[in-house]
ROKOLRO-136584 format. One line per field, with one value per residue: residue in one letter; residue number from 1; x, y, z of N, C-alpha, C, O, CB in turn. Coordinates in nm, 4 decimals, decimal comma. Glycine has a CB too. Layout:
<pts>
code <- (a  ...)
pos <- (NUM  ...)
n_c1 <- (X  ...)
n_c2 <- (Y  ...)
n_c3 <- (Z  ...)
ca_c1 <- (X  ...)
ca_c2 <- (Y  ...)
ca_c3 <- (Z  ...)
c_c1 <- (X  ...)
c_c2 <- (Y  ...)
c_c3 <- (Z  ...)
o_c1 <- (X  ...)
o_c2 <- (Y  ...)
o_c3 <- (Z  ...)
cb_c1 <- (X  ...)
cb_c2 <- (Y  ...)
cb_c3 <- (Z  ...)
</pts>
This chain:
<pts>
code <- (m  k  a  l  g  i  i  l  t  i  l  g  l  i  a  s  i  i  f  a  v  q  v  s  q  n  s  e  t  f  n  f  l  g  i  q  i  g  v  s  s  a  n  w  t  p  l  i  v  s  g  l  v  f  v  a  g  i  i  i  w  i  a  a  g  s  r  p  g  k)
pos <- (1  2  3  4  5  6  7  8  9  10  11  12  13  14  15  16  17  18  19  20  21  22  23  24  25  26  27  28  29  30  31  32  33  34  35  36  37  38  39  40  41  42  43  44  45  46  47  48  49  50  51  52  53  54  55  56  57  58  59  60  61  62  63  64  65  66  67  68  69  70)
n_c1 <- (-0,9699  -0,8139  -0,7549  -0,5944  -0,3766  -0,2692  -0,2192  -0,0089  0,1778  0,2512  0,3392  0,5456  0,7071  0,7900  0,9037  1,1198  1,2665  1,3541  1,4973  1,6927  1,8326  1,9474  2,1098  2,2900  2,4067  2,5559  2,7831  3,1385  3,4487  3,7687  4,1239  4,3070  4,5873  4,5711  4,3157  3,9882  3,7802  3,4456  3,2720  3,0038  2,8094  2,5935  2,2465  2,0691  1,8284  1,5822  1,5479  1,5419  1,2866  1,1023  1,1201  1,0240  0,7558  0,6736  0,6893  0,4773  0,2728  0,2237  0,1522  -0,0781  -0,2425  -0,2461  -0,3622  -0,6038  -0,7317  -0,7701  -0,9567  -1,2644  -1,4926  -1,4848)
n_c2 <- (-6,2955  -6,4805  -6,4064  -6,1706  -6,3125  -6,4350  -6,2225  -6,1025  -6,3122  -6,3315  -6,0845  -6,0554  -6,2468  -6,1580  -5,9286  -6,0204  -6,1577  -5,9547  -5,7896  -5,9659  -5,9946  -5,7258  -5,7356  -5,9239  -5,8082  -5,5983  -5,6602  -5,6808  -5,8074  -5,9349  -6,0216  -6,2353  -6,3440  -6,5322  -6,6198  -6,5610  -6,3300  -6,2257  -5,9400  -5,8020  -5,4966  -5,4286  -5,3116  -5,4800  -5,4835  -5,4315  -5,6660  -5,8629  -5,7649  -5,7990  -6,0725  -6,1232  -6,0400  -6,2219  -6,4686  -6,3945  -6,3674  -6,6273  -6,7595  -6,6194  -6,7025  -6,9888  -6,9961  -6,8813  -7,0567  -7,2714  -7,2521  -7,3478  -7,2125  -7,1477)
n_c3 <- (0,0810  -0,0467  -0,2694  -0,2324  -0,1248  -0,3632  -0,5162  -0,3758  -0,3698  -0,6440  -0,7200  -0,5301  -0,6136  -0,8814  -0,8336  -0,6748  -0,8513  -1,0251  -0,8441  -0,7851  -1,0490  -1,0642  -0,8252  -0,8858  -1,1015  -0,9814  -0,8844  -0,8230  -0,9308  -0,8394  -0,8794  -0,6482  -0,5442  -0,7604  -0,7293  -0,8088  -0,6862  -0,5838  -0,5196  -0,3600  -0,4417  -0,3908  -0,2842  -0,0664  0,0668  -0,1116  -0,2103  0,0051  0,1055  -0,1027  -0,1037  0,1555  0,0963  -0,0939  0,0624  0,2572  0,0998  0,0218  0,2558  0,3382  0,1192  0,1594  0,4117  0,3750  0,2013  0,3759  0,5405  0,6964  0,6159  0,3296)
ca_c1 <- (-0,8213  -0,7163  -0,7050  -0,4897  -0,2478  -0,2471  -0,1557  0,1169  0,2625  0,2932  0,4200  0,6636  0,7978  0,8459  1,0178  1,2479  1,3527  1,4140  1,6087  1,8038  1,9121  2,0095  2,2107  2,3979  2,5070  2,6254  2,9004  3,2762  3,5390  3,8952  4,2146  4,3877  4,6746  4,5253  4,1682  3,8819  3,6920  3,3480  3,2331  2,8841  2,7987  2,4387  2,1714  1,9915  1,6927  1,4590  1,5552  1,4860  1,1475  1,0282  1,1227  0,9312  0,6225  0,6460  0,6356  0,3695  0,1486  0,1822  0,0876  -0,2189  -0,3061  -0,2712  -0,4587  -0,7441  -0,7775  -0,7652  -1,0687  -1,3745  -1,6070  -1,4388)
ca_c2 <- (-6,2986  -6,5862  -6,3183  -6,0983  -6,3801  -6,4882  -6,1290  -6,0592  -6,3950  -6,2889  -5,9487  -6,0669  -6,3273  -6,0789  -5,8199  -6,0997  -6,1785  -5,8268  -5,7347  -6,0579  -5,9610  -5,6182  -5,7454  -6,0114  -5,7222  -5,5015  -5,7206  -5,6388  -5,9085  -5,8928  -6,1339  -6,2090  -6,4708  -6,6199  -6,6527  -6,4624  -6,3004  -6,1444  -5,8403  -5,7204  -5,3573  -5,4088  -5,2811  -5,6063  -5,4486  -5,4587  -5,8191  -5,9266  -5,7029  -5,8666  -6,2051  -6,1306  -6,0133  -6,3544  -6,5634  -6,3657  -6,4151  -6,7657  -6,7732  -6,5690  -6,7685  -7,1015  -6,9746  -6,8550  -7,1654  -7,4098  -7,1978  -7,4285  -7,1576  -7,0774)
ca_c3 <- (0,1239  -0,1299  -0,4151  -0,1887  -0,1204  -0,4946  -0,5836  -0,3296  -0,4218  -0,7950  -0,7114  -0,4467  -0,7218  -0,9985  -0,7541  -0,6159  -1,0002  -1,0756  -0,7848  -0,8090  -1,1609  -1,0220  -0,7348  -0,9379  -1,1925  -0,9274  -0,8150  -0,8820  -0,9048  -0,8453  -0,8486  -0,5251  -0,5326  -0,8508  -0,7118  -0,8654  -0,5735  -0,6099  -0,4116  -0,3910  -0,3870  -0,4248  -0,2011  -0,0558  0,1013  -0,1883  -0,2415  0,1199  0,1209  -0,2128  -0,0733  0,2593  0,0279  -0,1633  0,1599  0,3300  0,0126  0,0160  0,3999  0,3383  0,0123  0,2236  0,5268  0,3243  0,1326  0,4556  0,6152  0,6652  0,5467  0,2174)
c_c1 <- (-0,7404  -0,6660  -0,5808  -0,3563  -0,1975  -0,1550  -0,0160  0,2229  0,3289  0,3729  0,5632  0,7554  0,8510  0,9381  1,1374  1,3345  1,4214  1,5099  1,7168  1,9036  1,9988  2,1377  2,3148  2,4756  2,5763  2,7252  3,0328  3,3636  3,6823  3,9903  4,2923  4,4623  4,6221  4,3798  4,0725  3,7937  3,5939  3,2931  3,1126  2,8670  2,6715  2,3583  2,0726  1,8571  1,5786  1,4564  1,4973  1,3379  1,0725  1,0145  1,0131  0,7645  0,5615  0,5859  0,5160  0,2302  0,1173  0,1105  -0,0432  -0,3052  -0,3497  -0,3822  -0,5857  -0,8079  -0,8049  -0,8879  -1,1877  -1,4722  -1,5574  -1,5499)
c_c2 <- (-6,3705  -6,4745  -6,2179  -6,1698  -6,4197  -6,3590  -6,0693  -6,1835  -6,3771  -6,1668  -5,9729  -6,1609  -6,2545  -6,0007  -5,9010  -6,1306  -6,0517  -5,7899  -5,8390  -6,0409  -5,8399  -5,6485  -5,8248  -5,9283  -5,6111  -5,5611  -5,6792  -5,7732  -5,8780  -6,0353  -6,1201  -6,3555  -6,5826  -6,6805  -6,5406  -6,4502  -6,2075  -6,0623  -5,7860  -5,5893  -5,3053  -5,3890  -5,4135  -5,5892  -5,4736  -5,6035  -5,8926  -5,8815  -5,7792  -6,0137  -6,2253  -6,1073  -6,1407  -6,4577  -6,5228  -6,3874  -6,5614  -6,8089  -6,7364  -6,6637  -6,9296  -7,0999  -6,9407  -6,9652  -7,2809  -7,3641  -7,3108  -7,3439  -7,0907  -7,0281)
c_c3 <- (0,0469  -0,2311  -0,3569  -0,1812  -0,2629  -0,5596  -0,5255  -0,3618  -0,5529  -0,7930  -0,6182  -0,5390  -0,8343  -0,9586  -0,7254  -0,7697  -1,0257  -0,9929  -0,7659  -0,9058  -1,1228  -0,9207  -0,7768  -1,0511  -1,1106  -0,8291  -0,8960  -0,8554  -0,9198  -0,8207  -0,7359  -0,5231  -0,6432  -0,8188  -0,7411  -0,7444  -0,6106  -0,4936  -0,4491  -0,3411  -0,3917  -0,2929  -0,1748  0,0035  0,0253  -0,2083  -0,0988  0,1439  0,0325  -0,1542  0,0606  0,2160  -0,0067  -0,0519  0,2541  0,2436  0,0158  0,1672  0,3972  0,2367  0,0909  0,3398  0,4754  0,2510  0,2485  0,5621  0,5969  0,6017  0,4207  0,1369)
o_c1 <- (-0,6186  -0,5481  -0,4838  -0,2492  -0,0761  -0,0546  0,0678  0,3420  0,4477  0,4709  0,6687  0,8773  0,9584  1,0443  1,2493  1,4568  1,5427  1,6157  1,8288  2,0239  2,1193  2,2470  2,4253  2,5860  2,6518  2,7450  3,0306  3,3391  3,7179  3,9486  4,3467  4,4028  4,6293  4,3366  4,0901  3,7360  3,6329  3,2717  3,1023  2,8975  2,6358  2,3999  1,9995  1,7747  1,4810  1,3461  1,4082  1,2656  0,9720  0,9048  0,9351  0,6697  0,4482  0,4775  0,4609  0,1185  0,0033  0,0184  -0,1272  -0,4200  -0,4625  -0,4700  -0,6828  -0,9304  -0,8626  -0,9119  -1,2027  -1,5463  -1,5898  -1,5280)
o_c2 <- (-6,3529  -6,4622  -6,1913  -6,1199  -6,4366  -6,3735  -6,0084  -6,1567  -6,4041  -6,1547  -5,9133  -6,1449  -6,2910  -5,9879  -5,8556  -6,1217  -6,0491  -5,7537  -5,8009  -6,0581  -5,8475  -5,5938  -5,8125  -5,9648  -5,5342  -5,5187  -5,6494  -5,8392  -5,7997  -6,1346  -6,0123  -6,4614  -6,7031  -6,7789  -6,4301  -6,5501  -6,1060  -6,1133  -5,7262  -5,5578  -5,1875  -5,4473  -5,4467  -5,6796  -5,5293  -5,6560  -5,9771  -5,9618  -5,8326  -6,0696  -6,3203  -6,1463  -6,1776  -6,5153  -6,6090  -6,4137  -6,6077  -6,8904  -6,8104  -6,6977  -6,9779  -7,1849  -6,9767  -6,9679  -7,3827  -7,4360  -7,3602  -7,4036  -6,9729  -6,9639)
o_c3 <- (0,0483  -0,2642  -0,4279  -0,2154  -0,2741  -0,6293  -0,5920  -0,3780  -0,5703  -0,8667  -0,6399  -0,5334  -0,8821  -1,0195  -0,7491  -0,7800  -1,0463  -1,0443  -0,7318  -0,8858  -1,1468  -0,9351  -0,7240  -1,0916  -1,1700  -0,7152  -1,0155  -0,7544  -1,0078  -0,7610  -0,7120  -0,5034  -0,6193  -0,8788  -0,6897  -0,7013  -0,6683  -0,3836  -0,5562  -0,2260  -0,3956  -0,1928  -0,2681  -0,0102  0,0756  -0,2235  -0,1080  0,2029  0,0795  -0,1573  0,0685  0,2842  0,0244  -0,0599  0,3225  0,2882  0,0128  0,1724  0,4485  0,2655  0,0815  0,3549  0,5419  0,2388  0,2104  0,6591  0,4851  0,5236  0,4057  0,0342)
cb_c1 <- (-0,8000  -0,8047  -0,8589  -0,5236  -0,2589  -0,4035  -0,2502  0,1058  0,2060  0,1661  0,3134  0,6292  0,7218  0,7561  0,9622  1,1921  1,2515  1,3237  1,5715  1,7587  1,8241  1,9044  2,1677  2,3344  2,4267  2,5367  2,8836  3,3470  3,5086  3,9145  4,3005  4,2877  4,6633  4,6262  4,1420  3,7956  3,7622  3,2547  3,3321  2,7780  2,8818  2,3750  2,1133  2,0647  1,6877  1,4521  1,7313  1,5735  1,1342  1,1111  1,2834  0,9808  0,6360  0,7905  0,7448  0,3889  0,1702  0,3208  0,1523  -0,2224  -0,1880  -0,1486  -0,4157  -0,7453  -0,6691  -0,5889  -1,1113  -1,4295  -1,6855  -1,3518)
cb_c2 <- (-6,3484  -6,7398  -6,2001  -6,0479  -6,5054  -6,5262  -6,0319  -6,0195  -6,4965  -6,2600  -5,8216  -6,1307  -6,4383  -6,0004  -5,7504  -6,2725  -6,2122  -5,7171  -5,6722  -6,1682  -5,9333  -5,5356  -5,7876  -6,1535  -5,6488  -5,4060  -5,8861  -5,4909  -6,0119  -5,7703  -6,1594  -6,1674  -6,5352  -6,7223  -6,6970  -6,5171  -6,2503  -6,2173  -5,7289  -5,7829  -5,2655  -5,5432  -5,1558  -5,7058  -5,3322  -5,3825  -5,8706  -5,8958  -5,5481  -5,8596  -6,2480  -6,0232  -5,9268  -6,4160  -6,6007  -6,2243  -6,3813  -6,8598  -6,6899  -6,4057  -6,7751  -7,1418  -6,8666  -6,7394  -7,2067  -7,4532  -7,0422  -7,4971  -7,0587  -7,1584)
cb_c3 <- (0,2507  -0,2169  -0,4948  -0,0680  -0,0308  -0,5793  -0,5994  -0,1680  -0,4213  -0,8920  -0,6322  -0,2909  -0,7858  -1,0695  -0,5948  -0,5164  -1,1430  -1,0904  -0,6591  -0,8347  -1,2841  -0,9615  -0,6201  -0,9982  -1,3186  -0,8695  -0,8066  -0,8006  -0,9822  -0,7336  -0,9502  -0,3759  -0,3705  -0,8614  -0,5714  -1,0062  -0,4585  -0,6670  -0,3876  -0,3521  -0,4534  -0,5070  -0,2436  0,0248  0,1189  -0,3245  -0,2815  0,2419  0,0886  -0,3651  -0,0433  0,3615  -0,1007  -0,2333  0,2431  0,3812  -0,1359  -0,0216  0,5073  0,2901  -0,1339  0,2703  0,6231  0,2352  0,0175  0,5410  0,5562  0,7820  0,6359  0,1384)
</pts>
């Protein structure tokens, strides 16, 4: 189980970084009364899912490491 937690943590972290870059590139800016306003037109679902996979991996990793019969 510890290996599964490590794998999920690494995959979740890599996916979060990739999707965060995509979300930041899919934003549009415009000026309104001299203020620059950014509007995101990105799909946030992959970023949220990859963040959940990252957190689940950490939880599994910690739970597997704290078992008395490691």
